[in-house]
Structures are given as C-alpha cells and as structure tokens.
N, C-alpha and C positions, 0 to 999 in steps of 0.2 A: 171438714169431715172429722169423725171422732176417732176412736181407737181402731187399729187394724192389726190383723195377724201379721207376722214377720215373713210368712212364706207368700209368694205371689201366686196369683190365681192362675193355675195351669191353663184353664180354659181361656182366659183372657190373653195369656201369652201366645197360646197356639192360634187363637183367632186373629191376633195382631200379625203374626208371622205369616198366615195364610193370606190375609187380606192386603197386607203390605202397602207402603207407599211414602215416599219422600221424594222431593224435587231435588234429589240430592246428587252426589257425586259430582263430577266436573261436567256440569250441564253445558258447558261451552263446547264440549267434544261432540258436535253434531254428527261428525263422520267417525264412526266408531273403530275405523281401521288405522287411525292415526293419534299418537300422543302429542302432536304439536299443539293442539288446542285451537280455539277460535282465532281466525285470522284478526290482526288488529285493524279495525276500522278507524276512520278518521278521529272521531271524538275520543277514542280511548287513549290517546297520548296524554290526556289531562289526567289520567290515573295510573300512568304507566310506572310513575315512581313508587307507588305503594302497593300495586297489584302484583301477583306472582302468576307463574305458569309452572308446568310440570318440571321445568328446569331448575325450580327453586325448591329446596327442602322444607317446604311448609305444607300444612294440612289446610285444604281449602275447598269450598264449593261455589260455583258460579250458577245464577240464574239470569235468564235474559227476559226482555219484555214479552216475547212470544209465550214464554212458559208462565208468566204471570197473568196473562190476559184473560183466560178462562175463569180464574177466580177472582179477578179484579173488579169487584162489585161494591166496594166502598169500604172494606175492612182495611185496618192498618197494616203497614208493612210487617211488623213482627208476626201477625196472624198469618200472613201469606207465606212466611218463612217456617211456619210451625212444624212442618215435616222434613226439615233438614236433620242431619246427624246431630245428636247431643244438645237439640234445642228444645226448650220448654217455654211456652207463651202463656200470658194471663191477661184478662180484661176485667177491669173494676166493674163495668157496667155489664159484664157477662156475655157481650154479644160481639165483641171484636171491633168495637168503634168507640172512640173517645180515648180514656187513659188506658193504654196497653203497655204490656212489658214483655221483655225477652230475657231468658237465661240460657247461657251456653256453658256446658260442662260444670253446671252448679253455680257458675258466677252470674251474679245479677247484673242488671242493665248498667249500673255505675262502672261496671269493669268491662264493658263492651265498647271500644273505640269506634264512633261512628263518624265518618267523613262523607262530604257531599262534594263530589269533583275534587277530591283531595284536601278540601277545607274542614277543619273541625266543626262538628255539629253539637257535641255533648255540652252540656251547660258547664261553664267554667268552675262554678262554685260546688255544685251538688254531683257533677259527673254524670248525671243522669241524662236520658234522652227522652224528650217529651214529644212523642209522635202525634199527639193531639193538636199540637201547633202547626202540623203539616198535613192537614186532612186531604185525602185523595192524592197524596204524593206519589203513589205507584203509578198513577197515570202519566206522570212525566219522568218516569224512571226508565233508562235504556238497559241498564244491567245492574246487577249486585253481586259483589264477591264477599263471602264469608270466610275469614281465615280464623281457624280455631287455635287456640293457644296464644302465645305471644305474637306470632307472626313476624312481619318485617317492620323496621322503623316506619313510623307514620307520624302525622301531626296531631296534636292534641294529647290528652292524658294517656299514659301507658296502658296498654291492653293486657289485662290479667285473665280474661276469659276468651276474648275474641276480638277480631277488628271486622267491621262491617262497612265497606266502602260503596257508595252509591254513585253511579254515573247517570247524569240527567239526559234528557232526550238528545239524541244525535241530530246533526244536520240533515235535513231531507232534501234530496236533489228535486223531488216532484212536489208540486203543490197538493194540498189536501184540505179537507174540513171533515170534522167528526163530531157526531152528537151521541152521546152515551146517557141511558138512564137506567137505573135499576130501583127495584122496590123490594121490600121484604118484611119479615116478622118484626115485631115491636115498632111499627111505624116508620121503619126505615125507608128514606128516599134519597137517592143520590142523582144529581144531573150533572153533567159537565159538557163543555163545548171545547174542542181543540181545533187549531188551524195551523197551517204553514203556507207560505208564499212559494215554497220551493226555491231553488236557487235562481236568483235574479240576475241576469248578465253572467251567469255561471260563477257568481262570487259571493252574492249576499242573500241571506235567508232570514225571515222574521217568522217567528212561530209562537204559539201561546196557548193557554188553557184557562178557563174558568170553571170553577166547581162550587157546588152547593150541596151539603149533606146535612141531614137530620135524622135523628132516631130517638125513641123513647127510652131505649135500653131495656135489657132484661129485668134488671134490679129496678125496684120502685123508684119513680122520679128520677132516674139516672139519664135523663134526656141530654142530648147534644144538639146544638145549633151551630154549624160550622160552615164557612166559606174559605175558599183559597184561590190563589192565581199564580200563574207561572208565564213569564215573558221572556223571550230569548231573540237576541239579534246576533247574527254570525257573519263573519267574513272569512273567505278563504281564497287562496292562491295556490300555487304550485308549492310554496315553502311556508306559508303562514295560515295559522288558523287562530282567529280571535273570536270570542264569544263574550257578550254582556248578558247577563241574567238578572232578573228581578223576580222574586218569588215570595210568598208568604201566606200567612193564614190567620184567621180571627175565629176564636172559638168561645162558646158560651157552654159550659157543662155543669150540671147539678151534680154535687159532690156525692161520690159513692165509695169513698175510701175507708170508711169505718169498719166494714164487715159485720158479721153477725155471730152471736155465740152458737154453741152446739145445739142447745134447745131449740132455738129459733130456725137453726138450719133444717131440724127436722120437721118443724111445725109450719114454718112460713119463710121459705128459702129466698124469696124475693124482697124480704123486708130491708128497709134502709132507714137507719136511725138518723141520718143527716137532717139537720133543721128541725128536730123534734123540740117541742117545748109545751108547757102547761099554761093555758090561758087563766084569766082571773076567775073563771067559774070552775076550774079544776079539770077541763077537758084537755085531751091531748091534741096538739095541733102541730102542723109542719110548716116552717117558714118557706114561703114559695120561691124566694131567690136565694137560696144557699148554694151559690154558684161560684164557679171558677170562671173569670173572664180575662182572657189574655190575647194579645195581638203581637205577631211576630213578622218582622220583614227583613228580607236577605237580599243583598246586591253583591254580585260576584262579576269581576273581569279576569277572564281567563286569556292567556296568550301563549301559544306554542310556536315555536320558530325551529325549522330544520335549516341549519347553516350549511352542511355539506353531507357527504355520504356517511359520515360517522358521528357528527355532533348535532344535537337538538336541545332545546331549553323550554322549560315551562316557567311562567311567572303568573302570579295571580294575586289580585287584591280583593278583599272582602270586607263587608261591613253588615252586621246584624243589629236591628233595633228591636227590642223587646219591651213590652209594658202591660201591666194589668194587675189584677188583684183577685182574691177570693173573698166573698161576702158571707158573713156569719151572723146569726141571731144568738146571742148569749143571755142565757137566763140567770138572773140573780148573780151577776158577776161583781166581783169586789171593786169598790171605788179605787183602792190602791193600786190596782193594776193599770189604771188609766190616769192616774195623777189626780183624781177628783177629791175635792174637800167634802167630808162628811156634812150633811145638811139635816136640819130638824124639819119634820114634817108631822103634823097634828101633835106635836109636844113630844115625838120620839126621833131619836137619831137614827138617820138613814145612811148606811154605808155600802149598800148593795143596789144593784139596778139591772133591769133588762135592757139590753142595747142591741144595736146592729153596727158591726165593725167591718172595715176593709182592711186587708193586709197586702200592701202593695209591693211589687218588685218593678223597678224601672231600670233597664240595664242597656249597656252598649258593648258590642263586642267587635273588634276590628283588627286587621293585620294583613300580613302578606305570607304566602308559601311560594317556594321557588325549588327548582331543580335543574340540573344540566346532566344530559346522558351522552355517553360515548359507547359506541358499539361498533365491533368488527367481528371477524369470523370466530374469534376465541374469547372475547371478553364483552361483557355487557356491564358497563360502569356507570353509577349514578351517585352524584353528590347533590344534597339539597337541604332543605330546612324550612323554618317558619319563625316568625315573630308575631305574636298575638297578644292583645291587650284587652282586659275586660274591666268593666266599671259597672258595679251594681248597687242602686239605691234601695234600701228596705225601709219601710215606713208603714204605720198603722194609723187609721184615722176612725173616728166615730161619726156615723152619718145620721144616728138617732139614738136617744136614750130617754127611758122614762124619767128617770132622775139624773140630772147632769150637773148639779151644782153651778158653779160660775163658768163652765166650759162653753165652747162654741161649736157649731157644726163643722166637722171635718178637722178638729183639733187632732194634732198628731200626738199619740201616746208613746211612740218610739220612732226613733229615726237613726239609721246607721248606714255605712257605706262599706263596700268591699272592693278591692281592687286585685287584679292578678296579671301579672305579665309571664308569658310562657315562651321561652326561646328554645329552639332546638337545631342542631346541625347533624346531619347524617351522611355517611358514605356506604354505599354498598355495591358488591360486585359479584358477578357469576363468571367464573373463569373455566373454559373447557381445557382439560388437560389432553383429552383425545376424543374420539367419537364416542366413548362410553363413560369416562369420568369427567365431572366437573365439580368445582369447588365453590362455595358461597361463603361470603363475609359481609358482616354489617356492623358498623360502630356508630353509635348515637350518644351525643352528649345533649343533655337537656337541663335547662335551669328554670326554676319556677320561683317567682316573688309573689307572696300572697299576704295582704293585709285585711283586717276587718276590726270593727270596733262595736260589734254587737253586744246587747245585754246578755244574750245566751252564750255568745262565744268568748266574751272578754276580749281584751285587747290582743290581736294576733299580729305579728310581724315576722313572719317566717321566710327563709330563703332555702331552697333545696337545689343541689347539684347532683345530677345523676348521669352514671355512665352505663349504657346499656349495650354490651357487645353481643353478637350473634354469629354463628358459624355452622357450616354444615357441608355435607357432601352428597352428590347424587351419582348413581350408577345406571346407564341404560344398558342392560345386559343385551337386549336385542330390541326390535321395534315393539314387542308385546310386554315386556317386563321393565318396570322402572322401580329403583330402591332408593331410599333417601334416609339420612340421619342428620338431625340438627340439635344444636344447644344454644338457647338464648336466655339472656338475663333481662329482666324488666324491674324497674323500680318506680315508685308511684307515691305521690303525695296524699295526704289525708284531704277530705273535702270538708265543706263548712260544717255539715251536720255532726262530722266527727269531733270537731272542735267544740261544738255545742254539747256534746256527749261525754267530754272529758278532755284528757291530754294525749291526743293520738301521737303515734309514731308513724313515719313513712314506712312502707312494706316493700319487701324484695321477693322475686320469684326467679327460680332456675327451672326452665323448661326443657325437657328432654323429648324429643319426637322421633320415631322409627317408623317407617312407612314403606309399603309396597303397592304399587299400581300395575295392574294387568289390563290389557285391552286387545280385543280381536275384532272381527266384523260383526259380532253377535253379542259379545260380552265385555263389560267394563267392571272392574273391581278395584276398590280403594280399601286398603287396610292400614291402619296406623295404631301404634301403641305410644302412650305419652306417660310421663312422670313429671308432674308439677309440683316443685318443693318450694313452700313459702317460709319466710321469716318475717314474724310480726304482720300476718295477713289480717287485714280489717274484715273479719266474717260478720255476716248477718247475725244479730242477737235474736231476731224474731219480731223485736218491738218496732213501733212507728214513732216519730215524734208528733207534735201538734198540728202538723200540716200534712201528715200522711207519708213523710220520707222515712225509709228504713234506716233504722239504727245499727251501728257497727262497733265492734270492739277489736282491739288488737289481740291476737293469741300468738304465743311465742313460736311453736313449729307446727306445721301442718303440711299436708299433701293431697294431691289428687293423682291417683293412678288408674289409667283406663285403657280400653281397646275399643276402637271404632271401626266399623265395616261397613261400607256402603257399595251397592252395585247397580248396574243397569243392564237388563238382560232382555234381549229381543226374542220374542217367542213368535216364530213365523213372521209374516209380513204385517199383521195387524195388531199383535198383542206386545206389550213392553211391561216388564215388571221392575221397580226400582226399590228394592228394600234397603233398610239400613238398621243397624243395632249398635249400642253404646252401652258397655259395661264398665263400671268403675267402682272404686273405693275411694272415699273421700273423708279424711281423718284429721282431727285436732289431736296432736301428739301430747301425751301427759296433761290433759286439760284439768284445770283446777277452778273451783268455785269457792265462794265466801260462805262456809257453813256456820252452824251455831257455835262451834269450838274453834273457829279460824279457817284456814285454807284446807280444803278437802280436794284430794285427787281423785278423778274419775277415770283416770288412764286414757286410752285412746277413744275418742268419741267422734261420731258422725258429724260432718259439718252441716249446718242448717241448709235447707233447700236444696239438697244435693242427692237426687234419686240414684241408685245404683245401677238402674236398668232403664233405658230408654229405647223403644223400637218404633220404627216408622216404615212406612209402605205406599207406593203408589202402584195400582194396576191400571193400565190404559188399553183402551181399545180404539183404534184409529183405523177404520175401514177405507177411508179416503181422506183427501185433503180438506174436505168441509165438514167432518164430523169427528168429534173426540169426545170419549166418555172416560171417565177416571173414578176409581174408588180409592180414597186416601184413608189411611189409618195410623193412629198414634197411640202408643202404649207408654205410660209413664209410671214408674215404680213409686214405691212408698217414700215419703220425705218426712224427716223431721223439721219442725218450726223452731227449734232451739238446738243448742250444742250440747245438751246433757242427756240426749236420747229419752226423753220423757214421752211415755206412750200416750199421754193426755194431750199432746201436742204434736200431732201427726196429720200430714196429709195422706189419705189413702192413695193407693195405686188406682189408676184410671185408665179406660182405654176409650178413644173417640174415633169415630169413622164419619167421613164426609163423602158425599156424591157429587160429582161435579160433570156437567155436559156443556158442550159448545157446539153450535151448529151454524155454519155460514152459507149464505145464499148469494152467489155472484149475480149482479145485476147489470143491464146494458142499457137502462133508462136514465133518469136524473141522478141515480146514485151508483156507486161502484159496487157496494155490497152491503148487505145487513147481517149482523152476527147475533144470535141469541144465545145467552148464557143462563145456566142454572146451577145454583149450589144449594145443597141441603146439608147443613152442619149438624153433627151428632145425630146421625139418622136412627140410631137405636136408642135415643132418648136417655142416654147414660146419665147418671148423677155425678157430675164432675165438679170437683173443688180443686183449682189448679194453684191456689195461693191462700195465704192466711197470715196471722200475725199472733205472736206470743209476747204479752206485755209482763209476763211473770206473775207470781201469785195465783197461778190457775186462771188468769184472764186471757183466754185464747178465742180468737175470731177467725172466721172464714169467709172466702170470696167464692160464692157458687158461680157457675158458668151456665149458660142457657142449655135446656134440652134441645130436642129437634127444632130447628129453625131453618128458614129459607131465605134465599135471595135470588131474584130473577131480574135479568138485564137484557138490554138490546143496544147495539151499536151500529149507527148508520154512518157509513163512509162515503164521502163525494170525492 
C-alpha cells in the first residue's frame, strides 16, 4: 500500500475492539477457577524442559488441537496463530497456503525460535522457518506454546522476538481412523487420512497421517502442490515413554516473492512478475516452471524415563534431510556470471544468453537434545542442552541455454558449502520460598561455530561464545492474582544472509518483563509490560536478496517498549469473548544514514515492520457441545518498511475479520461422528497488504492479501 495518514482510523479501531478475537491468553486454562494450568499429559514430558507455566515469570500463550480444529482447513500454522497477542502474519500467495511468515512484537520469523518436540526447526543458516516444507502440519499438532520475548533457554538460535514450541500428536489410548477433506477459493483442495491403532497390549501405539494439498493462490500463478506424511510409533509403561517419528513434506511452489509496485497494486493487485520474459517476437511471456521445489524429511527418537518420585530424564536424537532447488528463466544474462566463454554467431560476438538455471540447497541437520529434571515440593530443577550439526551444500546448474559456448547440461556455475555446530548447556530452576513467593533462575552457555566459503559470503570461519542469564520472581497474592517480573539476556549470531550483506556483528538483547494475571470463574486477564533493549540489533532494512530473503543491518542501540493485555471473558453460558491489545514503541536510537555530505543523523526512528498498535479478538457462541460459531478480528497499525520513516515506504493500517463455524453430528452407525467446518476469511473484503519490501531509491513493492475467500471442510471419524 501507499502513503497513509499518521492517525489510526477511529472507526477501524472501534470495530476491531467490538468484534474482538484472539485465541489468546493461556488457552491451557480450561477451568477458569484455577491458575494451575493444564494438567501435564503423558506426551508433554517431551517439552517440559522448554515450556513454562504460570509459576514461571515469562509471557506466554497456549493453544491446543481442539482450538485449532475449527479453522484447520489447510492454512499454515502462522495463519492459524494470527489472532494471538502481538502477532502479525503474512502470505506470499495471499491466501495463507505456501510461503507464510509470522512476526511477534515486530520481530521477523528469523528471530522466532521454533522447536518441534524440543528439537530445533529453524534453518541453521538463515534462521528462518519454512512452513511450506511442512504442509498440513497442524493436523499432527497436539499443542503449541508461544513465549513472547526472550522466554526460557531452549535449543536452537536465540529468541529475540518469541519462542514457538510445537508438541506433535499425543499417544492415543483408543484406535481411530479419520478422513478429512476441505475445498475453497482459488482452487484449494486439502485431503488427509489419519489413523491410530490405539494402545496395543496397553503399551504400543502406531499412528500416522497422509496429506495432499493444492491451491492456485490469490496471486497470479502462485500455485502450490504439496504432500506430507507423519508416522509415529510409541511405547509406554509405568516409567518409560519412547516415541519414534518420521515426518516430512514435498512442495512445488510457483514463486510469488517479488511483490508489485504501488501503481500495479492499484490497477492489478494479483499481478505476479515471476517468470516474465520477452519472446523473440517481442511478446510478454511467463515461464511456466518458475518454481521452488523442495523436499524435507525428519526423523526423531524421543525417550523419557521417570527414575523415581523426584527424577526424570529426556533424551532425543534427530536427523533432518533437505534437498531441492528453485528454477528460473533468465533473459539476456551475462556469460561472465556462468563462466561461459563468449562465442561468435553470424560474425558478431555473443556474451549474453537466455537460459534456465536451478539453484540448489542440499543439507543435513542432525544432533541430540537432552535434559534431566528434579522436582519436589519446593524446587523444580532442570539441567539440559543440545549438540547439533548442520552441513549445507549450495550450488547452481544450467539446464538449458540458448547460447552456451562449450558448457554442458547441468554444469555448475557456483559451488560452496556451509557448516554449523551449535552446542548449548542450560540449567534452570523454580524455587518456592513459601506459598506466595517463588524465584526463577536460568543460565545458558551457547557456542556456535560457523564456516562458509560462498562467493557472496566470502570466507567465513567464526566462533561465538554466548552466556545468557535469566532471573525472575513470581508472587501469588491469592488464588486469583499472580504477579511476575523477569530479566533475561539473549545473544545471537548473524545468519548467512547477514554475511552476504556485509560484515555483521552478533547482537545482544536485555529483556525486562513485568506481568499480572487475574482469574476467576468467569474472567481471565493477562497484562504485561516489556522493555527490550538491543545492542547491535540486526534490523530489517526492507530489502530482499536475490532469493527473496530479508536483508538486515546492525544498528547501534535500539529498543522495543510495550504493553500487552489479553483476556477471556465468559458471557453467560453460551458466549465467550477473548480480546487482546498490544501497544508499543519500537525505536532505533540516534539512527544515522549515509547522506550526500557524509553521515546524517535522523535521531530516533521507528524500526521497520514494527506497528505500534495490534488489536485482536474472538467472539464465540457455543450453544451446545456440537456447535461453535466464532467471529475473529485483527487490526494492525501502520508500519514503515525502512528505518528512516519514509512516508513513501509504508504499509497502511488494516483490519481483517473472519467468520468460522463448526458443527459436529454424532453417529451410531459405521462412523463415530462427522464434523463440518466453514471459514470465511476477510468477510468485509478489505484491501489488506501485510508485507512489503523497500530496496531503496524509491523502489518499493507490496504483497497484497486475498479479499473475501472461503474454506469448507468435513471430517469423518471412525
């Protein structure tokens, strides 16, 4: 979107507050008369070392599979989390399927630490999370916890915006089978099949899922063709739980990460420049295979052992295999880029050519994570860590060229390798001084060794040693009121793209969190204030590199100061309202740019992609156990796409409202039940642009999101 006034639309804000809707708060607190939270079920031991409860002075939200189910019709996990506090999501294809992203407190996806069963998922080199490689993964998710801010020590890259940990399907005591299908706008079709044997001999369970998902996307040619699988074998007895998991996905996605300029946004908002070229007759054409092709497979072995009344341990081995490429048609590209020797054609020297290239990534990620937990009446003590290794091969090949000199098919025009070893050890404890006061401490040492030899990165051989202490205090005034304060330090290494963009420094964050939780039989409220002070923060510049990854730069001092409030209010027996609001100021301190006469000070400027106001809400009507109707609304304030507060580089404030319904019919014949779900996204057909890029020099692009669109689904359970 283009320029916008600095004032928010009063009508939009009021509409948002009235309609409200976020799956927020501590959704684990199903019984609103207790602050104890959800009882730990069998499988939750695998994430007990990194998850938190109300006894920990950390800001968090939980969502379980029952809350995801009504809207789980094929959209990616970030889109399903859109209505949580301080969360902004976006989709390249505009419809929530394919390449999607999440920002929390203005921090982009490379700063959101994602784990699956406690095992790191973020890409080791880019720090990004590519949900497109896990299509329909929400269908194999038991629960999700989002910790905002630094959170507690966990595995993988340090969290500078949030930690998102996912627990996969729990062991089912009963056998079941399930068939789910959904259809929707833009040719969307999702089918999956799930099953479980239940506990055989009261000890062994085998379960799994197969999914197929296709969509044409809202943006022109932004089609996705994806399939995925999930297979789990579990063994349990009185003291032991062992799970072996195999899961993965295969995706073919037409590229849609180029965006469109302001004029095209006004005139043809679905236009996609990807694959565009001019044929020999001067006609504009689009290459039909300008696609991203990637396959990723995961193996996890998880073992929890309870040794006695006080001690338990977790141990996990994991291996991820990823391989794939994106294919591009390049028009009149230079021979020099590919090492071609100029040739003579019809008496003239030729040193450019049309060609089709593939840029490959072939990688392996493997390692172990572990923890030991001691618990008694007064102390909950955990010591743990992880050792993970990444090896990534990058290479490019030519599969066709109009003029190719003396080259051969699939000649590699670049080839390099990156390696990364990530080791961490942490110890954390909650100690109860009495029934009201408890202390929290968390110490982590993390060592990172990173090497690369790319043409863009140069020779990199860096080692980082980080110490990340955290401490806090919690006060339970009575069963209804809970207060907490925490201070946490996080340090973080640059990613590969940062090296390509210059000579980056590691960054450091000091995070202060002050919170109050209130709960009674009808109302639950969470309020927290935070101050996040950064040194050498790698902030988004607004630009993208040649593969669509965001560019960042170190800034000296910066901070994020904010207030977050979310609530769950029961209105009678049938209505529930869950509003949330996030107010913040996000500033680069004494920001300098290179001007015509040298360095020019702009003073304090807004950090890119950091809205000062985010409001969400969910209004639910549940007349009985079989029917649920919800109205979900999100308001996101104005965002700058650069760090100089350029009014020509703005994402306008927008409001989105979705309508969701689920109706279940119990059956006593061949099936147990059938559930119908409907989701209408953006029911008011608002013009939403949730993401963009600013390459400098006035070259600004935008990523429009779909207007009103729908998804309909049915799930048959046996």
